[in-house]
N, C-alpha and C positions, 0 to 999 in steps of 0.2 A: 337437617340441622342436628347437631349433636345433642344428645339428651343430657340435661344438667342433673347431676346427682342430687338426691334429696338429702337434706340435713337432718340430723337426729333431733333438731329443735322442733320438728313437726310432732314428735311424740313426747318429748320431755319438757315439763314446766321449767321456767327459768327463775333464778333468784329474784326476789322482789326488791331487795335493798341495794339498789344501784343509784348513782347520782343521776340527775336529770340528763346531763350530757351523755353519760354512758348508756342510759336507757334509749335515748334518741338514736345513738349510733347503733345500738342493737336492732332497733326497728328499721333503720336504713339498710343495714346489712341483710335483714330478712327481706326487705323490699327488693334488693338487688337479686337475691336468690329467686324470689317469686317471679320477678320480671323475666329472669333468665329461663325459667321453666314454662311460664304461661304467656309471655309477651306483654307488651305495654297495655293494650286495650283490655285484656282479660284480667289484669291484676286488680284485686279489690282489697279494701281494708281488712275484711274478714280473712282473706287468704294470708295477708301479711301477719295478722295477729296469730293465726293458727301456726304459721311457720315459726314465729318467734316464741311460741308457747306462752303468749300473753293474752289478756282479754281485749276484746274489740274496743271497750271503753277506754283502755289505756292508750291505744293507738289514736283514738279520737282526742284524748286529752293532750297528747303531744303535737298532733298535726292537724286536727280538725276535719280536714277533707283529703280525699285521694289526690286532688290536684296539688295541694300543699306538700303532701308526702312525696309525690313524684318530683316536684321542683326541688325539694331538699335533697332528695336522692341524687338527682343530676348534679346539683351543686357540690355534693360530697364527692362524687366520682370525678368531677372536673378539677376540684382542688387536689384530690389525691393524685391525679395524673400530672397536674402542674408541679406539685411538690416533688414528685418522683423524678421527672426529667430535669428540673432545675437543680436539684441536689446532685444528680449525676454530673451535670454540666459544670457545676462549681468545683467538683472534685477532679475534673479532667485537666484543669490548667488552661493555658492559653493556646496551645497548639491546635489548629483547626481540625486536623485529621483526628486527633484524640477526642476532641469535642464532639465531632460527628459520630465517632465510634461510641462514645458514652451515651449520646441521645438514642442511638439505635438499640443499644443493649438495655437501656432503661425501658423501652417499649415492650421488651419481653421479660422484664423483671417478674418472677413468679408470684409476687405479691399483688400485681395489678393485671397480669396476663393470665387470668383464670377463666375457666369455661363460663361461670356465672357472670363475671364482669364483662367478658367479651359479648355475651348474649345480651346483657343489659345495654351496653353501648349500641349494639346493632339495633335493638328495639327503639332506643331514643333516636337514632339516625333514621330509621325506616318509617316510623309512624308520622303521618302528615301533621296530626294535631300537636306533635311534640316539637316541631321545627321552630316556631316562635320562642318556645321555652328554651330550646337548645341555644338559639342565638343569644338570648338574654343571659343565660348562665355561662356559656362557653365561648362566646364570640371574642371577648378580649383575650382570653387565654390562647385561642387559636391564632389570633393576630400576632401575639408575642412569640409563639412557637414558630410561626412562619417567618417572622422577622429575623429571629436567631438563625434559623436554617439558611435563609438567604445570605445572611452575613457570613456564615461559615463557608458557604459555597463561593462567595465572592473572594474570600481570603484564599481558598484552595486554588481557584483559578489564577489568582495573582502569584501564588507560590509555584505552581506548575507551569505557568506560561501558556496554558491551554485557552483556546477561544471558547466562548459559550455565554449564555445568558444565565446568571446566577438565580434569577427568579424562576425560570423554567426548570432548571436543574433541581432546585429545591422542591418545586412542585412535583416533579417526577419521583423524587425520593420519598416525599410525603405520601403520595398516592400508592406507591409501592408498599410502604409499611402498612397503610390502611387496608390495602388489598390482601396482604398476607394475613392480617387480623381477620378479615372476612373469610379467607380460606380456612383458617383454624376453626371458625365457627360453623361454616356451612358445608364443608366437605364431609361425605359419609366416612371417609378414612383419611383424616388430615395428617399431614406430615408433622413431625415433632417441632418443638420450639427451636432446637438447634438448627434444623434445616430451614426454618422460617427466618432465623437470623442470617444464615448464610445467603439466603435469597436476597435479602435487603443489602447485604454487603456486596453481593455480585452486581447489584445495580450501581452502588457507589464506585465499584472498581471499573465499571464501564465508562464512567466520567473521569475518574481520577486513578488510573492504573498505577501511577507512581506511588500512590498513597494507600491503596486498599487491595486486598485479595478477598476471596469469598469467606475468609476466616476473620477479617477485620483489618486493622491498620497494618501496613507494612513495617516490620521491625528492622532495626539496623542489621545489615548483612543479608537481608532477604534478596533473592535474585530479582533482577529487573523484569518488567512486564512489557509486552508489546503494546503500543498505543492502539486505541480503537478509533475508528473514523467518525467524523462528524458528530461531536457531542451536541445535544439539544441547545 
């Protein structure tokens, strides 16, 4: 697993005059970094306070327990992820290919696709004790993401006249993106984010070659592509 780089907040005290919300966000960001380096189970309030350059008592004041801090951290990550892809989707317009392109690119936005955030997501996915928490915090967001992805695939099938099950195609696209995220986190020498994005677009091109290449959506005037057999 890739080593998450230490932050200078481990050594430098932080300003004390911050709003309550700003202080909570600072502690949540420190929690993300700590989980990324140490894992879910080994993260303690002491580790978080040390990483943030704040007192243990201040962490207790804002979150009371490790369980509450982890729940708030997961909620923060989930909302950040939801806001990222929905904002990208709104900017993409109504064309389904451009909407899918926007969702894929949003997943590799450098503000959310960082080593510490990837590691934190992997920790929440992997720890058995966090799964009920994950479903509580992220279940509705996941359902909305899946619904939108299925809708886009249904529209692309209608536009291209290709056969296929939009639910299964959406599932393949989703697990490909999640698998690439895992690669970026777990490989000793991971490929870069550009290659990661090309991998996801290659998957889309397998189902919709008229609409996608490994670089993204097919632009006007691009050469045609040979169809592939038997979409899922």
